[in-house]
C-alpha positions in Angstrom: 14.9 -113.6 -51.9 17.5 -115.0 -54.1 17.4 -118.1 -52.4 13.8 -118.5 -53.2 14.2 -117.6 -56.9 17.1 -120.2 -57.1 14.7 -123.0 -55.6 12.1 -122.3 -58.1 14.1 -121.9 -61.3 15.7 -125.5 -61.5 12.2 -126.9 -61.0 10.7 -125.0 -63.8 13.6 -125.6 -66.0 13.3 -129.4 -65.2 9.8 -129.4 -66.0 10.4 -127.6 -69.3 13.3 -129.9 -70.1 11.2 -133.0 -69.4 8.4 -131.8 -71.6 10.8 -131.1 -74.6 12.7 -134.3 -74.1 9.3 -136.2 -74.4 8.4 -134.3 -77.6 11.8 -134.7 -79.0 11.7 -138.5 -78.2 8.2 -139.0 -79.9 9.5 -137.0 -82.9 12.9 -138.7 -82.9 11.3 -142.2 -82.7 9.0 -141.5 -85.7 12.0 -140.0 -87.7 14.0 -143.1 -87.0 11.1 -145.4 -88.0 10.7 -143.6 -91.4 14.3 -143.7 -92.0 14.4 -147.6 -91.3 11.4 -148.2 -93.3 12.8 -146.1 -96.3 16.1 -148.1 -95.9 14.2 -151.5 -95.7 12.3 -150.6 -98.9 15.4 -149.6 -100.9 17.7 -152.5 -99.5 15.3 -155.3 -99.3 16.0 -156.8 -102.5 19.7 -156.7 -101.9 19.5 -157.7 -98.2 17.2 -160.7 -98.7 19.7 -163.0 -100.4 22.4 -162.3 -97.9 20.2 -162.9 -95.0 19.3 -166.4 -96.0 
């Protein structure tokens, strides 16, 4: 009985973790994109001369 439970639990946990990670990745990517966009907007006039 206990062996049966231990077979199923990791599988369910893995499925949940994968789903959570996928949600986190999507959210994280959007967050990073927003931060980069804001940084570029603020630093663009400063960075432009140093890049060329």
